[in-house]
N, C-alpha and C positions, 0 to 999 in steps of 0.2 A: 110432325116435321114436314115442311113443304118439300116436295120432290119435283125436280125438273126433268123432263124427258126430251131428248134430242133424237131426231130421226134423220139419218143420213142415207140417202138413196145411192146405191153403188151399182152402176150399170156394168155388168161383167159378162152377160150372156152365159150365166151359170147359176146353178141352184142346188138344192138339197140332193144328196146322194140317195136315190131310191131306185128300185127296180121298176122301170117304166118302159112302155112301148117305144118311147122316143129314142132310147138307146139302140144303136145298131147291134145286130147279132154278132157274136164272136164267130170267126171262121172255125172250121173243123180243126181240131188238135190231134196230134199223133200220140201223145202220152196217155197213160191210164188215168192220170189225175193231175190237176193243175189249180193254181189259185193266183189271183192278182190282188195285192193290197197296197194301200198308201202306207208310207213309212210311219204314219201316226196310228196305224192299226185298223184303219177302216177297210173293210172288205169291198172290193170293186167287182170281182168276178170269181166264180168258182166252178170247177168241173170235177165231180166225184171227189171233192176236196176232203171228205171225211173217211175215205177208204184207206185202211191201214196198209202201208207198203214199206219196203226197205229203203232207207235214204242213202245207203252207202256212205261215202265220205262227206255228204252234206251234214251228217252227224256232227262234224267238227264245228259247225256254227255254235252249238251249245258249249262245246269245249272252249271256243274262243270267247263266248259271252262270259263264262265263269272266270276266264283269265282277265278280261277287261274289268270285271267287277272287283277282282282281287287287286288289280292295279289301282283302281279308284279308292279302295279301302286302305291302301298303303301296305298291304301284306307282302307285296313284291314290287320291284322296280324293273325297268327294262334292262338294267345292268345285272340283275340277279343271275347268278350262275346256276344252270340246271344240269344235273348229272344223269347220264344214261345208265339205267340199271340193266342187269342181265335180262330181266323180263321185257323191259321196254325195247331193248335191242333185238329181241327175238321176233318182233312183229313182221308179218309178211306184207305183201302188196307194195304200194308206193312208199318209199322211205329214203332217208339220206344215209342209211347204213351207219347209224350210230355205233360206236364201239363201247362196250361196257366200261364205265368210269370216265368216258369222255364228257367234257363240260362245254356247254355253249351258253351264251347269254340268253335271257328270255327274249330279247329282241330278235336274235337269230332263230330261236325256236319258233317264234311267231311267224317269221318269214317262211320257214320250212313248212309250217302247218298250213298257212293261208295261201302261199304261192305254190309250193311243191306237194301239198297234201300228204305230208310225211306222217305215216302211222306211228313210227317209232317216237317221233318228237311229241306227238299228241299224248302218248302214254307217259313219256318222261315228265312232261309238264303236269299231267294229272297227278302223278305220284308226288311231285314236289309240292303241289298245292294241298293235297289231302292225305298224304302219307302212303296210300295205296290207290291203285286204279279203282278198286271196288268201292272204296269210300268216296272217291270222286264221282263215280257213277251214281251213288246215292244222292249226291248233291245235284247232279244233272237231272235226275228224275224229280227231285223236290222242286227244283227251279222251274221245270217244265209245268208241273202242277200249279205252281204259283202264277204262271203266265196264262193259265186257262187251257193248257194242252190236255185234251181228254183222250187222245188216241195214241199216246207216245209212251214207249218203254225203251230206254237206253240200256244196253248191256255192256258197253265199253266206250272209250273216249274217241275212237277213230272210225267206227262204222263197219268194221270187218265182222264177218259171221263168227259166232262163238261155237263151241262144241254143243250141238243140239239146241242152240238158241240163236236168235237174231234180233237186231234192233228193228222195231216197228214204229212208224209214225204216220202222219198225214200231211198233205199239202197245207191244210189249214194250220196245223201246229207248227210246221216249219216256217210258215209266214209269220206267225206270232213271235217265234224265237228270233227270226231275222229282223223284225221290226224293233225288238228290244235290243238286239246287237247294234243296230244303227243309232241307238241313243248314245253310243260311244263313238264319236266321229273318228277317234284315233284308229279304229279298226280299218278304216278306208285307206290309211297309209300302208296297210299290208295287203288287203284284198285287192287293191287297185294296182299293185305292182305287176308289171308285165314280165320283166326279167331282172334278176339280181343274183347275188352270190353270198355265200357264207364261208366260214372257216378261212378268213383272211383272203377271200377271193379265189380259193382253190376249188370250191364246189358251186357249180352254177345251178340256178333255179329258173324254171320257165313256168309261167302260170298255166294251170290246167283249164282256166276259164278263157277260151279263145274269143269270147264275145267282147273282151276288153279292147280288141283291135277292130272288131266288125260292127259294134253297135254304138252309135253316138250317145254320149251321156252315161255309159255304163260305169259304175263305180266299184263293182266287184261282187263280193260274197263268195259262194262256194259251189263247186261241181262235185259230182260223185258218180262212181260206177263200180259195180261188181256184177257178175253174170246174172245172178238171180234178181238183183234190183233193177237192172237196166240203167239207162242214162238219166241222171237227176241233176237238177241245178236249183239254187236259190240265187237269183240275179237281181242286183239293185241298180237303179239308174235314176238320174236326176236331170230335169230340164225345166227351165223357167220357174224355179222355186218349187217344183213338184217332184217329190221323191217317191219312187215306187219300188215294190218288191214283187218279182214274178217267180213262182215256184212251179217246177215241172218235175213230175215223178214218173219213173218207168217209161221213158221214151225209148223207142227201139234202136235208135242210132245217135251218134254225136250230132249229126246234121239235123235230125228232127228235134233233138233237145234244144239246139240253138234256134231253130225255126219257131218252135212253140214259145220259147221265152221271148223272142223278138216280137211275135204276134201279140202276146199278152201285154208287153210294154207299149207297143204301138197303139193298142186299143186304149190303154190307160191315158197316154199322152194326147190321143186324138179326142177323147171324150170327157176328160176331167181337167180341172184347174184348181190350184191352191188359192185360197182367199184368206188374207190376214187383215183384220180391221186396221185402218190407218190410225196411228197414235195421235196425229195432229188434231183429231176431233175431241180430244180430252182437254177441256178447259179447266183452269184452277178453280177450286172450290173455296169460297170465303171462309175464314175461321174467326169466330168471335172470341174475344178475350185471350188471344194468342200472341206470342212474341213475333209471329209472322202473320201477315194479313190473309194468307191463303196457303193451300196445299195442293200439289199437283197429283191427280189420280193416275195410277199406272195399271196396265193390264197384268194380271197375275196368272201364271200357268200357260198352257198351250192354247194360243189364240188363233190357231190356223184350222181351217176346215176344208174338206174337199167338196167341190161342187161340180155338177154336170154342166158342161158347156152348152149343150144343145137345148136345154129346157127353159131356163129362166131368163127373163128380160132384165131383172133387177133384183138386187138384194137390199135389205134395209137394216141399218145398224141403229139400235136403240140404246141410249144411255139413261140409266136411272141413277141420279146423284142427288144428294140433298141440296137445298138452296144454300145452306151454310152448315158449318160444323162449329161446335164449341170446344175450345181447348180444355184439357190437353188432347192432342192427337198423336198417336204412336205410328212410327214407320211400320208398314205392313198391315195396319189396321184396315179391315174391310169397310169401305165407305160407299160402295155402289155396285152396280152390275152392268155389264155390256152384253147385249143380246143381238144376235144376227138372225133375221127371219127371212123366209121366202114364201110369199103367198100366205102369210099369216102363220106359217109353221116355223117353230124355233129349230135352227140347225146348229147354233153355237151359243153357249152362255158361259161367260167367265166373270170372276169377281174383279172389281176394281179396288185397289188398296192405296193407302197414302204413301207417297214416295219418301217422306221424311218426317221426323218428329217435329211437332209444333207444341212446345211447352206452354202452359198457361202463364199469363202475366201475374206477377206478384204485387203485393202492396207497394214495395219500393219501386217496381217498374211503373205502376200507375202514378206514383208521386213524381217520378222523373218526367213522365209524359206530360203531366199537368204543368210542372215547372217549365218544361221546354215550350209549351204552348203559351205560357205567360210571358216568357222572355223573348220569344221569336218576334221578328219584325212583322207588322201587319201586312 
């Protein structure tokens, strides 16, 4: 089958993400460990990112991820009532002082966890979803492994130290979990709240992530602190279509935690850009013996890629599509490939699929077409 190839040059001043001398050096950081990722999971910068450290309440990003996934599966709704158990209400640290037997909606619980970092609410939600916190922690560790986290062991749903044990993770793993959490945009309705209230307005919440007020484009995620862990944060931000996650572990102070996170995000926004191939380059493909004369190809999957601003002068988008198709064609059927290259190196490749069904013509259809041609005016 004949194949047509279309090359579209895109001048972006950006190119493939590689570790090259062209990238400026990151300034000195205060934290023990740090990582910068694009929200699609691409690593942009790391600093001792595989060192196992305590995340403190940044642990709750995994708790929040499992909640959002349960919401997507329909296991709970935001109106589901969550009951505080004796055990959940016994948590120390930051809390909303749940009373045993007290009920709040999952919506309020999410606010308390994401905004107020409530340890008691994190455990109450964990118990509701899995029966016990221990069973929920098993799910946390299983999900971390599925995401490729190799340095993480959760011991509870909130990040507090246990008796003779503690949660350990890495900046790399926290970034992976954060990127997965951002696949659920609803979470930003909670992590991006500056101030709110629960219990009918009688209990106020103030976000522990003060970067929401100081850093342009910040969308949220989670801070953490206990004495042994130091000051930690997973901070998400978006500008000009580029979504980033900056993870800082074991910073010595609140101020240095914010400074490091801001430095990481500034580095990302200054040196990288998001590129998505324009869909208007996708022309219809002719269909033989079909009830429609053509079918429109569409991009399937994640068609965005992060590119360095400083290196490339142009990107090229290559389309590989057949000169024609023969009916029947099914919606979602793979019919070609879109490839983005930089200097001959492939940086993105995604399948192109048929946007809709094109059934084959039948004998009665052909008869009607012949009849129409015979009776039509010349």
